[in-house]
C-alpha positions in Angstrom: -57.6 5.2 16.6 -59.8 7.0 19.2 -59.1 7.6 22.9 -60.8 4.4 24.1 -58.7 2.3 21.7 -55.5 4.0 23.0 -56.5 3.1 26.5 -57.0 -0.5 25.5 -53.3 -0.7 24.6 -52.5 0.0 28.3 -55.2 -1.7 30.2 -57.8 -4.5 29.9 -60.2 -2.6 32.2 -62.9 -0.6 30.7 -62.6 3.1 31.8 -65.5 4.8 33.4 -64.3 8.2 32.1 -61.6 9.8 30.0 -60.8 13.5 30.3 -58.7 14.8 27.4 -56.3 17.7 27.9 -54.5 19.3 24.9 -51.2 21.0 25.6 -49.9 21.3 22.1 -47.3 24.0 21.2 -48.3 24.7 17.6 -48.8 22.4 14.7 -45.4 20.9 14.8 -45.6 20.0 18.5 -48.8 18.0 19.2 -49.4 16.9 22.8 -52.5 15.4 24.3 -53.1 13.8 27.7 -55.8 11.3 28.6 -56.8 11.3 32.3 -58.3 7.8 32.5 -60.6 6.9 35.5 -61.2 3.2 36.0 -63.1 3.7 39.2 -60.7 2.0 41.5 -57.6 3.6 40.1 -56.5 6.2 37.6 -54.0 6.3 34.8 -52.4 9.1 32.7 -51.8 8.3 29.1 -49.8 10.8 26.9 -49.6 11.1 23.2 -47.0 13.2 21.3 -46.1 14.0 17.8 -43.0 16.3 17.6 -39.3 16.2 16.9 -38.1 15.2 20.3 -40.5 12.6 21.7 -39.5 9.1 20.5 -38.7 5.7 22.0 -35.1 6.8 22.9 -36.3 9.8 24.8 -39.1 7.9 26.5 -36.7 5.2 27.6 -34.4 7.9 29.0 -37.2 9.8 30.8 -38.3 6.4 32.2 -34.8 6.0 33.6 -34.7 9.5 35.1 -37.8 8.8 37.1 -36.2 5.6 38.5 -33.0 7.4 39.4 -34.8 10.3 41.1 -36.9 7.7 43.1 -33.7 6.0 44.3 -32.6 9.4 45.6 -35.8 9.6 47.7 -37.9 11.9 45.4 -41.3 11.0 44.3 -41.9 10.7 40.5 -44.9 9.1 38.8 -43.3 6.1 37.0 -43.7 5.5 33.3 -45.9 2.7 32.2 -45.5 0.8 29.0 -48.3 -0.7 26.9 -49.5 -4.2 27.7 -47.1 -5.5 25.1 -44.1 -3.8 26.8 -43.6 -1.1 24.2 -44.2 2.6 23.8 -46.6 2.2 20.9 -46.9 4.4 17.8 -50.5 5.0 16.9 -52.6 6.9 14.4 -54.5 9.5 16.5 -56.5 12.5 15.3 -54.8 12.4 11.9 -51.3 12.3 13.4 -48.7 9.6 13.9 -48.2 9.7 17.7 -46.1 7.9 20.2 -48.0 6.9 23.4 -47.0 6.1 26.9 -48.6 5.8 30.4 -47.7 7.4 33.7 -48.9 6.7 37.2 -51.5 9.1 38.4 -49.7 11.3 40.8 -50.3 10.8 44.5 -49.4 14.4 45.1 -50.7 17.7 43.7 -48.7 20.3 41.9 -47.5 23.4 43.7 -49.4 25.5 41.2 -52.7 23.8 42.1 -52.1 23.9 45.9 -51.1 27.6 45.8 -54.4 28.4 44.0 -56.6 26.2 46.2 -55.1 25.6 49.6 -52.3 28.2 50.1 -53.9 31.2 48.4 -53.2 33.3 51.5 -49.4 32.7 51.9 -48.8 31.3 48.4 -46.0 29.3 50.1 -43.7 32.3 49.8 -40.9 33.0 52.3 -38.5 35.9 52.0 -39.7 36.5 48.4 -39.1 32.9 47.3 -41.3 29.9 47.0 -40.3 27.8 49.9 -40.4 24.6 47.9 -38.1 25.8 45.2 -35.1 25.7 47.4 -35.8 22.0 48.1 -36.1 21.4 44.4 -32.8 23.1 43.8 -31.2 20.9 46.4 -32.7 17.9 44.5 -31.1 19.2 41.3 -27.7 19.6 43.1 -27.9 16.1 44.4 -28.6 14.8 40.9 -25.7 16.9 39.6 -23.4 15.3 42.2 -24.3 11.9 40.9 -22.9 12.8 37.5 -25.3 10.4 35.7 -24.0 9.4 32.3 -26.6 6.9 31.1 -27.6 8.9 28.0 -26.2 11.2 25.3 -29.6 12.8 24.7 -29.4 16.5 25.9 -32.0 18.5 27.8 -33.8 21.4 26.1 -31.3 23.8 27.9 -28.3 22.4 25.9 -25.7 24.6 24.3 -23.5 23.7 21.2 -26.0 21.0 20.2 -29.8 20.9 19.5 -32.6 19.3 21.5 -35.0 18.9 18.6 -33.4 17.5 15.4 -35.3 20.1 13.4 -33.7 23.0 15.2 -31.0 25.0 13.4 -29.5 26.4 16.6 -29.4 25.6 20.3 -31.8 27.6 22.4 -29.3 30.2 23.6 -28.0 30.9 20.1 -31.5 31.0 18.7 -32.4 33.7 21.3 -29.4 35.7 20.4 -29.9 35.4 16.7 -33.5 36.5 17.0 -32.4 39.6 18.8 -29.8 40.3 16.1 -32.3 40.0 13.3 -34.4 42.7 14.9 -31.5 44.9 16.0 -30.1 45.1 12.5 -33.3 46.8 11.4 -32.6 49.7 13.6 -31.6 53.1 12.2 -28.0 53.4 11.0 -26.9 55.4 14.1 -27.2 52.3 16.2 -25.3 50.0 13.8 -21.9 50.3 15.5 -23.3 49.5 18.9 -25.4 46.6 17.6 -22.4 45.1 15.9 -20.2 45.6 19.0 -22.8 43.8 21.1 -23.0 41.0 18.6 -19.2 40.6 18.6 -19.1 40.7 22.4 -21.6 37.8 22.4 -19.6 35.8 19.8 -16.4 36.3 21.7 -17.9 35.0 25.0 -19.4 32.0 23.1 -16.1 31.1 21.6 -14.3 31.3 24.9 -17.0 29.2 26.5 -16.9 26.6 23.8 -13.2 25.9 24.5 -14.1 24.4 28.0 -17.8 23.7 27.7 -17.6 20.0 26.9 -15.2 19.4 29.8 -17.7 20.8 32.4 -19.5 18.4 34.8 -22.9 17.2 33.7 -25.7 14.9 34.8 -29.1 13.8 33.7 -32.0 16.1 34.9 -35.7 16.4 34.7 -34.8 20.0 33.7 -38.1 21.8 34.1 -38.4 23.0 37.7 -41.3 25.3 38.2 -44.5 25.5 40.2 -46.5 23.5 37.6 -44.2 20.5 37.7 -43.2 20.4 41.4 -45.2 18.0 43.6 -46.1 18.9 47.2 -48.0 17.1 50.0 -51.1 18.7 51.5 -48.8 20.5 54.0 -46.9 22.2 51.2 -43.8 20.0 51.7 -41.7 19.3 48.6 -42.0 15.7 47.5 -40.8 15.4 43.9 -41.5 16.3 40.3 -43.2 15.1 37.2 -43.3 16.1 33.5 -40.0 15.0 32.0 -40.4 16.0 28.4 -37.5 18.4 28.2 -35.2 16.4 30.4 -31.9 14.9 29.5 -28.1 15.2 29.9 -27.0 18.7 30.9 -24.0 20.7 31.9 -25.0 21.6 35.5 -23.7 25.1 35.6 -25.4 25.9 32.3 -28.6 24.4 33.7 -28.4 26.7 36.8 -27.9 29.9 34.8 -30.6 29.0 32.2 -33.2 28.0 34.8 -32.5 30.7 37.4 -35.0 33.3 36.0 -37.8 30.9 36.6 -36.8 29.9 40.1 -38.5 32.5 42.3 -42.2 33.1 42.7 -45.2 33.3 40.4 -44.2 36.8 39.6 -41.5 35.4 37.3 -41.0 38.3 35.1 -41.8 41.2 37.3 -38.8 43.5 37.4 -36.6 40.8 35.9 -34.9 43.3 33.6 -34.2 45.8 36.4 -31.9 46.0 39.5 -30.0 42.8 39.1 -33.1 40.6 39.7 -31.9 38.0 37.1 -28.4 38.0 38.6 -29.6 37.7 42.1 -31.6 34.6 41.1 -28.5 33.0 39.6 -26.6 33.8 42.8 -29.4 32.5 45.0 -29.4 29.2 43.0 -25.6 28.9 43.4 -25.8 29.5 47.1 -28.4 26.8 47.5 -26.6 24.3 45.3 -23.3 24.5 47.1 -24.9 23.2 50.3 -24.7 19.7 48.7 -22.6 20.2 45.6 -18.9 21.0 45.2 -18.3 23.3 42.2 -15.1 22.6 40.3 -12.6 25.3 39.3 -13.6 24.9 35.7 -17.3 25.5 36.6 -16.2 28.7 38.4 -14.3 29.8 35.2 -17.4 29.0 33.0 -20.0 30.8 35.1 -19.2 34.4 34.0 -19.0 33.2 30.4 -22.3 31.5 30.6 -23.9 34.6 32.1 -22.5 36.7 29.3 -23.9 34.3 26.7 -27.3 33.8 28.3 -28.3 36.9 30.2 -27.8 39.8 27.8 -29.6 38.3 24.7 -32.0 35.9 26.3 -35.4 35.6 24.7 -36.8 38.6 26.6 -34.4 40.9 24.8 -35.8 40.4 21.4 -39.4 40.8 22.7 -38.4 44.0 24.4 -36.6 45.5 21.4 -39.6 44.7 19.1 -41.9 46.6 21.5 -39.8 49.7 21.6 -38.7 50.1 17.9 -40.2 53.6 17.6 -38.9 55.0 20.9 -35.2 56.2 20.5 -34.7 56.8 24.2 -35.8 53.3 25.1 -33.8 51.8 22.3 -30.6 53.4 23.6 -31.4 52.3 27.1 -32.0 48.8 25.8 -28.7 48.7 24.0 -26.7 50.2 26.9 -28.2 47.7 29.3 -27.3 44.8 27.1 -23.7 46.0 26.7 -23.4 46.6 30.4 -24.4 43.0 31.1 -21.8 41.8 28.6 -18.9 43.8 30.0 -19.5 43.9 33.8 -17.3 41.8 36.1 -19.2 39.5 38.4 -17.5 37.4 41.1 -19.5 34.2 40.8 -16.8 32.1 42.4 -17.5 33.4 45.9 -21.0 31.9 45.6 -19.7 28.5 44.4 
Protein backbone atom coordinates (compact mmCIF):
# COMPACT_ATOMS: atom_id res chain seq x y z
CA UNK A 1 0.00 0.00 0.00
CA UNK A 2 1.41 3.40 -0.96
CA UNK A 3 0.82 6.78 0.72
CA UNK A 4 -2.13 7.67 -1.52
CA UNK A 5 -3.85 4.40 -0.68
CA UNK A 6 -3.29 5.05 3.03
CA UNK A 7 -4.89 8.50 2.66
CA UNK A 8 -7.88 6.89 0.91
CA UNK A 9 -8.60 5.00 4.13
CA UNK A 10 -9.20 8.30 5.94
CA UNK A 11 -10.72 10.59 3.33
CA UNK A 12 -12.66 10.41 0.09
CA UNK A 13 -11.09 13.69 -1.08
CA UNK A 14 -8.12 13.43 -3.42
CA UNK A 15 -5.08 15.12 -1.85
CA UNK A 16 -3.27 17.91 -3.65
CA UNK A 17 0.02 17.07 -1.95
CA UNK A 18 1.50 14.60 0.53
CA UNK A 19 4.70 15.39 2.40
CA UNK A 20 6.32 12.40 4.09
CA UNK A 21 8.40 12.70 7.25
CA UNK A 22 10.25 9.72 8.68
CA UNK A 23 10.94 9.80 12.43
CA UNK A 24 11.97 6.16 12.95
CA UNK A 25 14.15 5.15 15.90
CA UNK A 26 16.03 2.26 14.36
CA UNK A 27 14.78 -0.81 12.51
CA UNK A 28 12.56 -1.99 15.36
CA UNK A 29 10.75 1.34 15.75
CA UNK A 30 9.45 2.50 12.37
CA UNK A 31 7.48 5.75 12.31
CA UNK A 32 6.34 7.82 9.36
CA UNK A 33 4.07 10.85 9.13
CA UNK A 34 2.05 11.90 6.10
CA UNK A 35 1.22 15.61 5.98
CA UNK A 36 -1.77 15.61 3.67
CA UNK A 37 -2.91 18.81 1.95
CA UNK A 38 -6.43 18.68 0.49
CA UNK A 39 -6.37 22.35 -0.46
CA UNK A 40 -9.16 23.49 1.82
CA UNK A 41 -7.95 21.56 4.83
CA UNK A 42 -5.02 19.44 5.99
CA UNK A 43 -4.73 16.13 7.77
CA UNK A 44 -1.90 14.34 9.56
CA UNK A 45 -1.71 10.56 9.12
CA UNK A 46 0.79 8.54 11.12
CA UNK A 47 2.03 5.00 10.60
CA UNK A 48 4.00 2.98 13.15
CA UNK A 49 5.50 -0.45 13.48
CA UNK A 50 6.96 -1.03 16.94
CA UNK A 51 6.28 -2.81 20.19
CA UNK A 52 4.14 -0.13 21.82
CA UNK A 53 1.87 1.29 19.13
CA UNK A 54 -1.27 -0.80 18.80
CA UNK A 55 -5.03 -0.40 18.98
CA UNK A 56 -5.07 -0.37 22.81
CA UNK A 57 -2.47 2.40 22.97
CA UNK A 58 -4.13 4.43 20.24
CA UNK A 59 -7.48 4.18 22.01
CA UNK A 60 -5.81 5.37 25.21
CA UNK A 61 -3.97 8.24 23.49
CA UNK A 62 -7.25 9.23 21.85
CA UNK A 63 -8.82 9.40 25.32
CA UNK A 64 -5.93 11.48 26.68
CA UNK A 65 -6.52 14.16 24.05
CA UNK A 66 -10.18 14.31 25.00
CA UNK A 67 -9.47 14.60 28.74
CA UNK A 68 -6.86 17.33 28.21
CA UNK A 69 -9.32 19.21 26.02
CA UNK A 70 -11.93 19.05 28.79
CA UNK A 71 -9.39 20.73 31.08
CA UNK A 72 -9.10 23.58 28.57
CA UNK A 73 -5.90 22.58 26.77
CA UNK A 74 -5.65 22.30 23.03
CA UNK A 75 -4.73 18.88 21.63
CA UNK A 76 -5.18 17.86 17.99
CA UNK A 77 -7.79 15.11 18.18
CA UNK A 78 -7.25 11.61 16.87
CA UNK A 79 -9.08 10.66 13.70
CA UNK A 80 -10.07 7.12 12.85
CA UNK A 81 -10.32 5.72 9.34
CA UNK A 82 -13.60 6.04 7.44
CA UNK A 83 -14.63 2.59 8.69
CA UNK A 84 -14.14 3.68 12.33
CA UNK A 85 -10.96 1.72 12.97
CA UNK A 86 -7.25 2.25 13.40
CA UNK A 87 -6.36 0.12 10.37
CA UNK A 88 -3.37 -2.15 10.04
CA UNK A 89 -1.75 -1.89 6.62
CA UNK A 90 1.17 -3.21 4.65
CA UNK A 91 3.38 -0.17 4.07
CA UNK A 92 6.96 -0.05 2.79
CA UNK A 93 7.46 -3.71 3.54
CA UNK A 94 6.17 -3.43 7.12
CA UNK A 95 2.96 -4.21 8.95
CA UNK A 96 1.94 -0.80 10.31
CA UNK A 97 -0.95 0.57 12.28
CA UNK A 98 -2.29 3.88 10.98
CA UNK A 99 -4.25 6.74 12.49
CA UNK A 100 -5.12 10.34 11.71
CA UNK A 101 -4.72 13.51 13.74
CA UNK A 102 -6.10 16.98 13.21
CA UNK A 103 -3.63 19.37 11.65
CA UNK A 104 -2.62 21.58 14.57
CA UNK A 105 -4.00 25.11 14.65
CA UNK A 106 -0.91 26.16 16.64
CA UNK A 107 2.81 25.85 16.02
CA UNK A 108 5.32 24.11 18.25
CA UNK A 109 7.46 26.11 20.65
CA UNK A 110 10.54 24.81 18.85
CA UNK A 111 9.37 26.25 15.53
CA UNK A 112 8.33 29.60 17.00
CA UNK A 113 11.60 29.98 18.88
CA UNK A 114 13.50 29.49 15.64
CA UNK A 115 11.34 31.72 13.46
CA UNK A 116 9.55 34.35 15.52
CA UNK A 117 11.25 34.55 18.92
CA UNK A 118 14.87 34.03 17.97
CA UNK A 119 15.82 37.17 19.93
CA UNK A 120 14.32 36.25 23.32
CA UNK A 121 13.86 32.51 22.74
CA UNK A 122 10.93 32.93 25.18
CA UNK A 123 13.36 32.54 28.08
CA UNK A 124 12.65 34.24 31.42
CA UNK A 125 14.97 33.86 34.43
CA UNK A 126 16.76 30.99 32.69
CA UNK A 127 13.58 29.01 31.93
CA UNK A 128 11.33 28.74 28.95
CA UNK A 129 8.31 30.77 30.02
CA UNK A 130 5.86 28.28 28.53
CA UNK A 131 7.27 25.29 30.41
CA UNK A 132 5.89 26.48 33.72
CA UNK A 133 2.43 26.58 32.13
CA UNK A 134 3.00 23.06 30.82
CA UNK A 135 4.03 21.88 34.30
CA UNK A 136 0.88 23.43 35.72
CA UNK A 137 -1.07 21.47 33.11
CA UNK A 138 0.62 18.25 34.22
CA UNK A 139 -0.14 19.04 37.86
CA UNK A 140 -3.81 19.61 37.04
CA UNK A 141 -3.90 16.30 35.20
CA UNK A 142 -2.23 14.66 38.20
CA UNK A 143 -4.87 16.12 40.52
CA UNK A 144 -7.56 14.39 38.43
CA UNK A 145 -6.03 10.98 39.23
CA UNK A 146 -7.27 9.55 35.95
CA UNK A 147 -7.53 5.75 36.05
CA UNK A 148 -9.02 4.86 32.68
CA UNK A 149 -6.07 2.72 31.58
CA UNK A 150 -3.49 0.29 32.91
CA UNK A 151 -1.06 1.03 30.09
CA UNK A 152 2.00 2.79 31.52
CA UNK A 153 3.90 5.73 30.10
CA UNK A 154 7.49 5.33 28.93
CA UNK A 155 8.66 6.73 32.30
CA UNK A 156 7.30 3.72 34.18
CA UNK A 157 9.21 1.90 36.92
CA UNK A 158 8.82 -1.75 37.98
CA UNK A 159 7.12 -2.55 34.66
CA UNK A 160 7.98 -2.10 31.00
CA UNK A 161 6.56 0.23 28.37
CA UNK A 162 7.50 -1.90 25.38
CA UNK A 163 6.69 -5.60 25.68
CA UNK A 164 10.08 -6.43 24.18
CA UNK A 165 11.97 -4.59 26.94
CA UNK A 166 13.72 -6.62 29.62
CA UNK A 167 13.86 -3.74 32.12
CA UNK A 168 12.08 -0.50 32.82
CA UNK A 169 13.94 2.58 31.60
CA UNK A 170 15.44 3.51 34.99
CA UNK A 171 16.75 -0.01 35.57
CA UNK A 172 18.03 -0.25 32.01
CA UNK A 173 20.05 2.95 32.49
CA UNK A 174 21.54 1.68 35.73
CA UNK A 175 22.34 -1.73 34.30
CA UNK A 176 24.06 -0.17 31.29
CA UNK A 177 26.29 1.86 33.62
CA UNK A 178 27.11 -1.23 35.68
CA UNK A 179 28.14 -3.22 32.61
CA UNK A 180 30.68 -0.54 31.73
CA UNK A 181 31.81 0.08 35.33
CA UNK A 182 32.61 -3.59 35.84
CA UNK A 183 35.21 -3.34 33.06
CA UNK A 184 37.21 -0.78 35.07
CA UNK A 185 40.54 -1.76 36.65
CA UNK A 186 40.36 -3.81 39.84
CA UNK A 187 41.22 -0.87 42.10
CA UNK A 188 37.74 0.58 41.38
CA UNK A 189 35.84 -2.66 42.00
CA UNK A 190 34.95 -2.05 45.64
CA UNK A 191 33.52 1.40 44.92
CA UNK A 192 31.63 0.19 41.85
CA UNK A 193 30.01 -2.61 43.85
CA UNK A 194 29.22 -0.20 46.70
CA UNK A 195 27.50 2.14 44.24
CA UNK A 196 25.53 -0.74 42.76
CA UNK A 197 24.44 -1.95 46.21
CA UNK A 198 23.40 1.60 47.12
CA UNK A 199 21.24 1.69 44.00
CA UNK A 200 19.67 -1.71 44.69
CA UNK A 201 18.93 -0.70 48.28
CA UNK A 202 17.14 2.49 47.23
CA UNK A 203 15.20 0.58 44.58
CA UNK A 204 14.04 -2.06 47.09
CA UNK A 205 12.92 0.62 49.54
CA UNK A 206 11.06 2.45 46.80
CA UNK A 207 9.33 -0.70 45.56
CA UNK A 208 7.69 -1.19 48.97
CA UNK A 209 5.61 1.98 48.49
CA UNK A 210 5.73 2.68 44.76
CA UNK A 211 2.46 1.04 43.79
CA UNK A 212 0.63 3.01 46.50
CA UNK A 213 1.71 6.38 45.10
CA UNK A 214 -0.83 8.66 43.37
CA UNK A 215 -0.93 8.36 39.59
CA UNK A 216 -2.80 9.75 36.61
CA UNK A 217 -2.68 9.47 32.81
CA UNK A 218 -0.30 11.88 31.06
CA UNK A 219 0.86 12.90 27.61
CA UNK A 220 4.27 12.38 29.26
CA UNK A 221 6.56 14.15 26.82
CA UNK A 222 6.78 17.83 27.71
CA UNK A 223 9.45 19.63 25.71
CA UNK A 224 9.73 22.44 23.19
CA UNK A 225 9.03 20.14 20.23
CA UNK A 226 5.65 19.00 21.58
CA UNK A 227 4.35 22.13 23.28
CA UNK A 228 1.96 24.29 21.25
CA UNK A 229 1.94 28.09 21.46
CA UNK A 230 -0.05 30.83 19.81
CA UNK A 231 1.69 33.53 17.77
CA UNK A 232 2.22 35.59 20.94
CA UNK A 233 4.17 32.76 22.55
CA UNK A 234 1.34 31.84 24.93
CA UNK A 235 1.01 28.22 25.98
CA UNK A 236 -2.01 26.48 24.44
CA UNK A 237 -1.52 22.74 24.71
CA UNK A 238 0.42 19.72 23.50
CA UNK A 239 0.60 17.07 20.85
CA UNK A 240 2.56 13.86 20.24
CA UNK A 241 1.20 11.27 22.66
CA UNK A 242 3.21 8.22 21.68
CA UNK A 243 4.92 7.70 25.04
CA UNK A 244 1.88 8.71 27.09
CA UNK A 245 0.07 6.56 29.63
CA UNK A 246 -0.62 5.94 33.30
CA UNK A 247 2.18 7.22 35.51
CA UNK A 248 3.09 7.78 39.15
CA UNK A 249 3.17 11.55 39.27
CA UNK A 250 6.20 12.05 41.50
CA UNK A 251 8.20 9.63 39.33
CA UNK A 252 7.13 11.57 36.26
CA UNK A 253 8.36 14.83 37.80
CA UNK A 254 11.82 13.49 38.68
CA UNK A 255 12.25 11.64 35.38
CA UNK A 256 11.19 14.60 33.25
CA UNK A 257 12.86 17.38 35.25
CA UNK A 258 16.20 17.34 33.35
CA UNK A 259 14.38 18.26 30.15
CA UNK A 260 12.24 21.04 31.61
CA UNK A 261 14.42 24.11 31.26
CA UNK A 262 15.69 25.65 28.03
CA UNK A 263 17.14 24.43 24.76
CA UNK A 264 20.48 24.11 26.57
CA UNK A 265 19.12 20.94 28.14
CA UNK A 266 22.42 19.27 28.96
CA UNK A 267 24.69 22.26 29.47
CA UNK A 268 26.12 21.92 32.97
CA UNK A 269 23.56 19.30 33.93
CA UNK A 270 26.21 17.23 35.66
CA UNK A 271 27.57 20.15 37.67
CA UNK A 272 26.50 22.35 40.57
CA UNK A 273 23.12 20.79 41.34
CA UNK A 274 21.57 21.76 37.98
CA UNK A 275 19.65 18.48 37.81
CA UNK A 276 18.48 18.82 41.42
CA UNK A 277 17.45 22.43 40.93
CA UNK A 278 15.29 21.45 37.98
CA UNK A 279 13.51 18.85 40.11
CA UNK A 280 12.97 21.42 42.87
CA UNK A 281 11.73 23.97 40.36
CA UNK A 282 9.21 21.46 39.00
CA UNK A 283 7.99 20.66 42.52
CA UNK A 284 7.62 24.35 43.38
CA UNK A 285 5.53 24.89 40.25
CA UNK A 286 3.40 21.79 40.73
CA UNK A 287 2.40 22.55 44.31
CA UNK A 288 0.61 25.69 43.12
CA UNK A 289 -2.26 23.44 41.97
CA UNK A 290 -1.42 20.00 43.38
CA UNK A 291 -1.30 18.73 46.97
CA UNK A 292 1.49 16.23 47.50
CA UNK A 293 0.74 13.38 49.89
CA UNK A 294 2.97 12.28 52.77
CA UNK A 295 3.77 9.13 50.81
CA UNK A 296 4.93 11.18 47.82
CA UNK A 297 7.18 13.17 50.15
CA UNK A 298 8.63 9.90 51.44
CA UNK A 299 9.16 8.59 47.90
CA UNK A 300 10.83 11.70 46.44
CA UNK A 301 14.35 11.15 47.87
CA UNK A 302 14.23 7.45 46.99
CA UNK A 303 13.23 8.26 43.43
CA UNK A 304 16.04 10.77 43.19
CA UNK A 305 18.55 8.18 44.38
CA UNK A 306 17.25 5.63 41.87
CA UNK A 307 17.09 8.00 38.91
CA UNK A 308 19.70 10.74 39.23
CA UNK A 309 23.02 8.95 39.99
CA UNK A 310 22.84 6.30 37.24
CA UNK A 311 20.60 7.93 34.65
CA UNK A 312 21.51 7.42 30.99
CA UNK A 313 24.11 10.21 30.97
CA UNK A 314 26.25 8.34 33.53
CA UNK A 315 27.03 5.42 31.21
CA UNK A 316 27.79 7.76 28.34
CA UNK A 317 30.15 9.81 30.48
CA UNK A 318 31.93 6.77 31.90
CA UNK A 319 32.44 5.31 28.43
CA UNK A 320 34.08 8.56 27.30
CA UNK A 321 36.58 8.70 30.20
CA UNK A 322 37.65 5.07 30.48
CA UNK A 323 41.35 5.87 30.00
CA UNK A 324 41.50 8.86 32.36
CA UNK A 325 41.93 7.71 35.98
CA UNK A 326 41.40 11.17 37.47
CA UNK A 327 38.10 11.57 35.65
CA UNK A 328 37.02 8.02 36.51
CA UNK A 329 37.54 8.68 40.22
CA UNK A 330 35.69 11.98 40.01
CA UNK A 331 32.86 10.24 38.16
CA UNK A 332 32.52 7.51 40.80
CA UNK A 333 32.74 9.95 43.71
CA UNK A 334 30.09 12.17 42.16
CA UNK A 335 27.70 9.23 41.74
CA UNK A 336 28.23 8.08 45.31
CA UNK A 337 27.68 11.61 46.57
CA UNK A 338 24.31 11.77 44.80
CA UNK A 339 23.36 8.41 46.29
CA UNK A 340 24.17 9.32 49.87
CA UNK A 341 23.38 13.03 50.21
CA UNK A 342 20.34 14.10 52.20
CA UNK A 343 17.91 16.36 50.36
CA UNK A 344 14.82 17.87 51.96
CA UNK A 345 12.37 17.57 49.08
CA UNK A 346 9.41 17.84 51.46
CA UNK A 347 9.84 21.59 51.93
CA UNK A 348 9.19 22.03 48.20
CA UNK A 349 6.12 19.76 48.19
